[in-house]
KEGU-310453 format. One record per residue (C-alpha): residue in three letters; x, y, z. Coordinates in steps of 0.001 Angstrom, whole numbers, plus 500000, padded with zeros to 6 digits. Each point is the difference from the previous one (the first is absolute). Example, Ala and Ser with C-alpha at 12.3 -4.5 7.8 and 13.67 -1.06 7.14 Angstrom:
// KEGU-310453
@residuo->ala	px->512300	py->495500	pz->507800 $
@residuo->ser	px->501370	py->503440	pz->499340 $
***
This chain:
// KEGU-310453
@residuo->met	px->518322	py->512754	pz->509346 $
@residuo->asn	px->500410	py->497962	pz->496841 $
@residuo->lys	px->497441	py->500831	pz->497320 $
@residuo->lys	px->501617	py->497828	pz->497352 $
@residuo->val	px->497666	py->497190	pz->498900 $
@residuo->gln	px->501163	py->497008	pz->498005 $
@residuo->val	px->497468	py->499071	pz->497312 $
@residuo->gln	px->499819	py->496297	pz->499167 $
@residuo->his	px->497862	py->498155	pz->497442 $
@residuo->trp	px->499521	py->496334	pz->500888 $
@residuo->gly	px->497769	py->499125	pz->497041 $
@residuo->leu	px->497542	py->497100	pz->500337 $
@residuo->ile	px->500974	py->498349	pz->503283 $
@residuo->asp	px->498418	py->497370	pz->502234 $
@residuo->tyr	px->498261	py->501629	pz->502947 $
@residuo->gln	px->501827	py->498006	pz->502679 $
@residuo->glu	px->503383	py->500771	pz->498441 $
@residuo->ala	px->499201	py->503715	pz->499872 $
@residuo->trp	px->498752	py->499936	pz->503599 $
@residuo->asp	px->503188	py->498269	pz->501150 $
@residuo->arg	px->502157	py->502540	pz->498170 $
@residuo->gln	px->498026	py->502863	pz->501532 $
@residuo->glu	px->500400	py->498491	pz->503457 $
@residuo->gly	px->503756	py->499773	pz->499492 $
@residuo->ile	px->500330	py->503665	pz->499029 $
@residuo->phe	px->497635	py->501016	pz->502803 $
@residuo->ala	px->502011	py->498035	pz->502590 $
@residuo->asp	px->503319	py->501451	pz->498779 $
@residuo->thr	px->498621	py->503533	pz->500297 $
@residuo->leu	px->498711	py->499375	pz->503521 $
@residuo->ala	px->503366	py->498479	pz->500981 $
@residuo->gln	px->501786	py->503111	pz->498733 $
@residuo->lys	px->497714	py->502220	pz->502072 $
@residuo->val	px->500644	py->497930	pz->503116 $
@residuo->ala	px->503765	py->500087	pz->499391 $
@residuo->asn	px->499902	py->503776	pz->499615 $
@residuo->arg	px->498566	py->500374	pz->503493 $
@residuo->gly	px->503312	py->499094	pz->501546 $
@residuo->arg	px->502012	py->502387	pz->497840 $
@residuo->ser	px->500662	py->503699	pz->500126 $
@residuo->ala	px->498389	py->502198	pz->497365 $
@residuo->glu	px->503286	py->500092	pz->498081 $
@residuo->glu	px->500291	py->496201	pz->499989 $
@residuo->gln	px->496444	py->499177	pz->498964 $
@residuo->leu	px->499472	py->498485	pz->496551 $
@residuo->pro	px->497026	py->501124	pz->497885 $
@residuo->thr	px->497150	py->497564	pz->499497 $
@residuo->ser	px->499067	py->499049	pz->496444 $
@residuo->asn	px->496661	py->500553	pz->498235 $
@residuo->tyr	px->498504	py->497920	pz->497189 $
@residuo->leu	px->497144	py->500332	pz->497521 $
@residuo->ile	px->499241	py->496614	pz->498467 $
@residuo->phe	px->497639	py->499355	pz->497085 $
@residuo->cys	px->498845	py->496546	pz->498927 $
@residuo->glu	px->497147	py->497792	pz->498845 $
@residuo->his	px->498895	py->496716	pz->501534 $
@residuo->pro	px->498445	py->496804	pz->498630 $
@residuo->his	px->496383	py->499580	pz->501140 $
@residuo->val	px->499911	py->500175	pz->503798 $
@residuo->tyr	px->497647	py->501017	pz->502798 $
@residuo->thr	px->501449	py->501537	pz->503159 $
@residuo->leu	px->498229	py->500553	pz->503309 $
@residuo->gly	px->501169	py->502701	pz->502392 $
@residuo->lys	px->500323	py->499465	pz->503744 $
@residuo->ser	px->496675	py->501735	pz->500714 $
@residuo->gly	px->498162	py->498175	pz->497210 $
@residuo->his	px->497393	py->497229	pz->500062 $
@residuo->glu	px->500475	py->496709	pz->498165 $
@residuo->thr	px->496286	py->499955	pz->499183 $
@residuo->asn	px->500784	py->502720	pz->497438 $
@residuo->leu	px->501774	py->497338	pz->497919 $
@residuo->leu	px->497120	py->498433	pz->498087 $
@residuo->ala	px->501931	py->497053	pz->498540 $
@residuo->asn	px->501532	py->496823	pz->501465 $
@residuo->asp	px->503462	py->498597	pz->499344 $
@residuo->asp	px->498818	py->497704	pz->497212 $
@residuo->phe	px->498366	py->502852	pz->498105 $
@residuo->leu	px->503072	py->502210	pz->500417 $
@residuo->lys	px->502044	py->497284	pz->498315 $
@residuo->thr	px->497644	py->499960	pz->497005 $
@residuo->ile	px->500495	py->503742	pz->499443 $
@residuo->gly	px->503739	py->499864	pz->500641 $
@residuo->ala	px->499880	py->502114	pz->503164 $
@residuo->thr	px->501637	py->499727	pz->503413 $
@residuo->tyr	px->499054	py->501424	pz->503396 $
@residuo->his	px->502075	py->501554	pz->502795 $
@residuo->arg	px->499267	py->501449	pz->503422 $
@residuo->ile	px->502432	py->502893	pz->500395 $
@residuo->asn	px->501112	py->502632	pz->502487 $
@residuo->arg	px->498719	py->503204	pz->498412 $
@residuo->gly	px->496926	py->501922	pz->501044 $
@residuo->gly	px->496699	py->499707	pz->498187 $
@residuo->asp	px->497838	py->497109	pz->498866 $
@residuo->ile	px->500132	py->497795	pz->496902 $
@residuo->thr	px->501141	py->501042	pz->496552 $
@residuo->tyr	px->501094	py->498515	pz->496697 $
@residuo->his	px->503299	py->500372	pz->498145 $
@residuo->gly	px->500613	py->498802	pz->496474 $
@residuo->pro	px->501580	py->500709	pz->496619 $
@residuo->gly	px->499189	py->503455	pz->498682 $
@residuo->gln	px->499846	py->501484	pz->503484 $
@residuo->leu	px->502804	py->502381	pz->501011 $
@residuo->val	px->501061	py->499230	pz->503564 $
@residuo->gly	px->502157	py->502496	pz->501874 $
@residuo->tyr	px->501987	py->499203	pz->503130 $
@residuo->pro	px->501569	py->503115	pz->501540 $
@residuo->ile	px->502414	py->498880	pz->502724 $
@residuo->leu	px->500774	py->503367	pz->501531 $
@residuo->asp	px->501461	py->501168	pz->503272 $
@residuo->leu	px->497526	py->502767	pz->500729 $
@residuo->asp	px->502551	py->501573	pz->502341 $
@residuo->asn	px->501567	py->501121	pz->496718 $
@residuo->phe	px->496777	py->501748	pz->498936 $
@residuo->phe	px->497354	py->500532	pz->502714 $
@residuo->thr	px->498686	py->497855	pz->502853 $
@residuo->asp	px->496275	py->499919	pz->499273 $
@residuo->ile	px->498345	py->496809	pz->498705 $
@residuo->his	px->496740	py->501805	pz->499170 $
@residuo->arg	px->501894	py->502478	pz->497829 $
@residuo->tyr	px->501945	py->497128	pz->498440 $
@residuo->met	px->496815	py->498237	pz->498915 $
@residuo->arg	px->498422	py->503180	pz->498676 $
@residuo->leu	px->503100	py->500787	pz->497901 $
@residuo->leu	px->499988	py->496500	pz->498510 $
@residuo->glu	px->496376	py->500586	pz->499037 $
@residuo->glu	px->500831	py->503442	pz->498612 $
@residuo->ala	px->502762	py->498598	pz->497776 $
@residuo->val	px->497512	py->497539	pz->498486 $
@residuo->ile	px->497350	py->502718	pz->499623 $
@residuo->arg	px->502468	py->502198	pz->498105 $
@residuo->thr	px->501092	py->497089	pz->497827 $
@residuo->leu	px->496394	py->499279	pz->499024 $
@residuo->ala	px->499502	py->503694	pz->499244 $
@residuo->asp	px->502856	py->499682	pz->497478 $
@residuo->tyr	px->497690	py->497594	pz->498161 $
@residuo->gly	px->496986	py->502311	pz->500237 $
@residuo->leu	px->498262	py->498199	pz->502882 $
@residuo->val	px->498484	py->501824	pz->502976 $
@residuo->ala	px->500756	py->497880	pz->503056 $
@residuo->gly	px->500049	py->500666	pz->503716 $
@residuo->arg	px->499202	py->498707	pz->503460 $
@residuo->ile	px->496936	py->498876	pz->501904 $
@residuo->glu	px->500357	py->502011	pz->503184 $
@residuo->gly	px->498617	py->499289	pz->503441 $
@residuo->thr	px->501118	py->499282	pz->503522 $
@residuo->gly	px->501228	py->496687	pz->501339 $
@residuo->ser	px->498584	py->497008	pz->498130 $
@residuo->glu	px->497899	py->502321	pz->497815 $
@residuo->arg	px->503113	py->501189	pz->498170 $
@residuo->leu	px->500804	py->497667	pz->497105 $
@residuo->thr	px->503745	py->499952	pz->499425 $
@residuo->gly	px->501172	py->499950	pz->496399 $
@residuo->val	px->499154	py->501839	pz->496803 $
@residuo->trp	px->496510	py->500066	pz->498545 $
@residuo->leu	px->497918	py->501272	pz->497095 $
@residuo->gly	px->496294	py->500793	pz->499908 $
@residuo->glu	px->497258	py->501216	pz->502286 $
@residuo->gly	px->500894	py->500976	pz->503545 $
@residuo->val	px->503659	py->500505	pz->499127 $
@residuo->gln	px->501702	py->503167	pz->501224 $
@residuo->ala	px->502065	py->501165	pz->497028 $
@residuo->gly	px->501006	py->503565	pz->500715 $
@residuo->gly	px->496627	py->501417	pz->498996 $
@residuo->leu	px->500060	py->498354	pz->496565 $
@residuo->ala	px->496996	py->498039	pz->498772 $
@residuo->thr	px->500094	py->496211	pz->500206 $
@residuo->thr	px->497541	py->497757	pz->498204 $
@residuo->gly	px->498669	py->496472	pz->500191 $
@residuo->pro	px->499839	py->497635	pz->502977 $
@residuo->ala	px->502830	py->500085	pz->502523 $
@residuo->arg	px->502777	py->497640	pz->498905 $
@residuo->lys	px->503482	py->499366	pz->501346 $
@residuo->ile	px->502967	py->500173	pz->497663 $
@residuo->cys	px->502844	py->499804	pz->502529 $
@residuo->ala	px->500180	py->498060	pz->503270 $
@residuo->met	px->502458	py->500763	pz->502794 $
@residuo->gly	px->501295	py->498205	pz->503070 $
@residuo->val	px->503224	py->500589	pz->501897 $
@residuo->lys	px->502041	py->498872	pz->502964 $
@residuo->ala	px->502271	py->502305	pz->502005 $
@residuo->ser	px->502421	py->499487	pz->502861 $
@residuo->arg	px->502287	py->502678	pz->501472 $
@residuo->trp	px->498802	py->502191	pz->497090 $
@residuo->val	px->501225	py->497520	pz->497363 $
@residuo->thr	px->497299	py->499034	pz->497483 $
@residuo->met	px->499331	py->496975	pz->497817 $
@residuo->his	px->497194	py->498657	pz->497784 $
@residuo->gly	px->498237	py->502849	pz->498164 $
@residuo->phe	px->497541	py->500431	pz->497135 $
@residuo->ala	px->498505	py->498052	pz->497105 $
@residuo->leu	px->498787	py->502018	pz->497008 $
@residuo->asn	px->497770	py->498199	pz->497501 $
@residuo->val	px->501398	py->500849	pz->496565 $
@residuo->asn	px->499223	py->497127	pz->497602 $
@residuo->thr	px->498705	py->497687	pz->502721 $
@residuo->asp	px->497607	py->497099	pz->499341 $
@residuo->leu	px->497215	py->501281	pz->502257 $
@residuo->ser	px->498139	py->496680	pz->499964 $
@residuo->tyr	px->502364	py->498754	pz->502722 $
@residuo->phe	px->498493	py->502505	pz->502425 $
@residuo->gly	px->496749	py->498043	pz->499689 $
@residuo->his	px->501404	py->497289	pz->502253 $
@residuo->ile	px->500463	py->502327	pz->503003 $
@residuo->val	px->498282	py->502841	pz->501820 $
@residuo->pro	px->502653	py->502561	pz->499021 $
@residuo->cys	px->501428	py->501690	pz->503115 $
@residuo->gly	px->496941	py->498694	pz->501867 $
@residuo->ile	px->497766	py->502571	pz->498249 $
@residuo->thr	px->496760	py->498460	pz->498741 $
@residuo->asp	px->498272	py->502915	pz->498259 $
@residuo->lys	px->502651	py->501424	pz->497663 $
@residuo->ala	px->501622	py->498852	pz->496769 $
@residuo->val	px->503560	py->499860	pz->498697 $
@residuo->thr	px->501391	py->501376	pz->496768 $
@residuo->ser	px->503260	py->500421	pz->498109 $
@residuo->leu	px->501726	py->502652	pz->497940 $
@residuo->ser	px->499481	py->498008	pz->496806 $
@residuo->ala	px->496306	py->499432	pz->500795 $
@residuo->glu	px->499478	py->503713	pz->500519 $
@residuo->leu	px->501900	py->500995	pz->496844 $
@residuo->gly	px->498753	py->497152	pz->497824 $
@residuo->arg	px->503501	py->498993	pz->498913 $
@residuo->pro	px->503138	py->498272	pz->501316 $
@residuo->val	px->502445	py->502275	pz->501814 $
@residuo->asp	px->503798	py->499834	pz->500006 $
@residuo->met	px->501045	py->498791	pz->503471 $
@residuo->ala	px->503467	py->501569	pz->499844 $
@residuo->gln	px->498513	py->503407	pz->499240 $
@residuo->val	px->497671	py->499742	pz->502990 $
@residuo->ala	px->502909	py->499003	pz->502242 $
@residuo->gly	px->501997	py->502951	pz->498698 $
@residuo->ala	px->497178	py->502420	pz->500745 $
@residuo->leu	px->499581	py->498583	pz->503509 $
@residuo->gln	px->503735	py->500343	pz->500635 $
@residuo->arg	px->499916	py->503660	pz->499027 $
@residuo->his	px->497025	py->500826	pz->502181 $
@residuo->leu	px->501355	py->498085	pz->502998 $
@residuo->ala	px->503345	py->501769	pz->499633 $
@residuo->thr	px->498288	py->503396	pz->499971 $
@residuo->leu	px->497659	py->499325	pz->502922 $
@residuo->phe	px->502635	py->498409	pz->502241 $
@residuo->glu	px->502851	py->502224	pz->498774 $
@residuo->met	px->501928	py->496850	pz->499084 $
@residuo->glu	px->503207	py->499777	pz->498038 $
@residuo->leu	px->499482	py->496951	pz->497792 $
@residuo->val	px->503084	py->497932	pz->499212 $
***
């Protein structure tokens, strides 16, 4: 098992370029796993793990289980607001990415950690919850079974936050959507830090009609240093997954 994780910061990067780079790493990892099948335990080479942070120019992405009706704007309008649109191969519905939003792409071989996608998603959420707690925010999950469970990290009423009080209407601060094959993951999470929330007004975020979105800066009433947030997330992910960051 290889618990070393290479941390990469791609900065502000076009969504398609980042997706292509993810796909390349993902494919290489899968190829290594397939190659290892024909080798003895002594001959097998360890698979690599990556934790990638970036931001994207304005873009809307629709997951494979999503509905295009949740995009409330046509191509002409998207051009006027400088946004693009992609149908992609992660789970989930539609979301927005843009400057001021910290996007994380863990490309992990879960055979190096644990083979449980549910646990994987919950630990991603927990890392974000702990990061927000570093800034004095009480965040948590909206629990339920099946479609009633709302993946991601939330603040406000109805949020399960370890018994701590949450106030105000329910509002999402971090969206999540992943793809996995042979226990290798890609895509990940999008945490609103200094995000222009007006762009969410052109979609039904994650297909949820009755809940709002928020950001770290909106909650704190001030801009927040993106690098510091990324650093906090790295630390919490390393602890929860028992990673060795390199």
